N, C-alpha and C positions, 0 to 999 in steps of 0.2 A: 173144577175140572170133573168134567164128566164122566159118569162111571164105569163106562167100559176104561176110558181111558186110566183111571184111578185104580182098577181091577191090571190090566195091563202090568205097569207100573210093579203093581207088591205082587203079580205072580215073575214077574223077573227079580226081583229081590231077591225072592224065598229059591229060586234057581240059581242066580251067584252061588248060596250056598255049600251049593252040589259042584260047579262050577268047577272043572275039576284042579286048574291053574288055584282053585280059592279052596279046595275040600282036601289036599294032597298037603296045599300049604301051612293049616293048620288059620287061613281064617276063617270068618264072619261077622259074617253083617249083626248087629246083636239088639242094635235100636233104628229104628226114622220113625218123622214125622205123616200127620197124612198128609201136610201139601210137599213134601219131599223133599225141602228146604235143607234135614237134618240128618245126619247118619252117623252108626257109633260101631265101630269094627274095632274086631277082639283075634289078637294072632297067638296062640297059645305053644310054646314052644312044647314040639316035639322030635323025639330021633328023630323023624323027617324033614325037621327047618334047622335045625343045629348043625353051624359051620364046624369047620376045625378043629377049633378052641372053647364047643361048648356054646354059646350064645348063638341068638336068632340069627339065621341067614341073611345077611344084607337086602338083594333080593324080594329077599318075602316082604323084609318093611319096608319097599317099597313098595310092593305087589298088594301086602294094605292098603293104603291109598291111590292109589290109577286110577283108579276110573270117577272117584267122587264125586268131585267138581262140576266134572263136566256132564256127570251126572242129573246134577241140579238144574245147570242152567241146559239142557238139553228140553227134560223133564218138565219147566219150567215158561222157556221161552214159546214152546208149542216147535207147528210143521214147518212154518214159518224161516223158521235160521237154521244152519248149518252152524257145527259147534262139535271139535273137534280139541285133544288132546297135544299142546304143542313142543313141550320140554317141561321141563322139570330139573330141580334139583334133590339131592339129599343129600346132611351133613349129620351126620353120627357126631351121639355127646360121650354118650358109652355105652354098655355092653348089655342088648338086650339076657335077663336074663332069665325070665319068666316070662305069663302072661300078659302080653302087654295095646293097648288100644287107642289109638287115633277116631279122633268125633272131627266133622267136614261140617259146617252147616253157612250157606250164603242167605242173609235175611232178604228178605220180600221188597226191600228198600232200598238197596245193591241190584238185585231182578230189574227193578223194573229204573235203574239208574247205568246198568249193561242196556235193552229193549232198546231204553233212546239216545245214547252212545252210539249204540250201530245202527240204528235208525237214523241214525246221523251222519254217521262216516262211513256206511255200509258194513266196515269191517274193525273187529279189533282184538284186540291180546289183552285179554287180562290175566292181573297175578293172584294167586289167592295160597296164603300159606297157612302151615299146620303143622301138627307136635304128637310126635307118639308117646307114648307118655306111660310108663310102669304101672298097678297098684298102686304107691305107694305115692302117685301124679309125678315121680322124678321124671323130668322130659329126657329117653335115649337117643330118639331123632327130631331132626328139623329136617319140614320140605317145604319149598315151592312149587305150585304145576302153576303152569303158563297154556293158556285157555284161549283154542282163539272159538270168535262167532261170527259169522256175517249173516246178513240177509241173502235166500237163495232166488 
């Protein structure tokens, strides 16, 4: 990836942390790698993202997972591809009572497979799983994201 694109995406990630829906939900990107195939996100439980029973609001738990698989593909496939989030489901396992984390990763080998399949078929929907965990590693929610990819 050329340095201009790298700087552009690095800046975008920094801006995400002050993007109002993330900032006011207590969501922050806390780690990512240089090839943008891995992100780690944190949601701190605060008075403004608690639900009526004092646990993490489900919408905030989903929001912390929303764009990252799409970002990974968008950045790594390049401008010859259109990438959209198509669908998602979330299965809440236990209440989020403190700070929770989610990690998003698509290995380079899988990105290569996505590219090959889209080049062959013209378009395809790919499904990526994710788990939201508390600081002890207990699963708070399981998420499944469907990402649509096609050639321009």
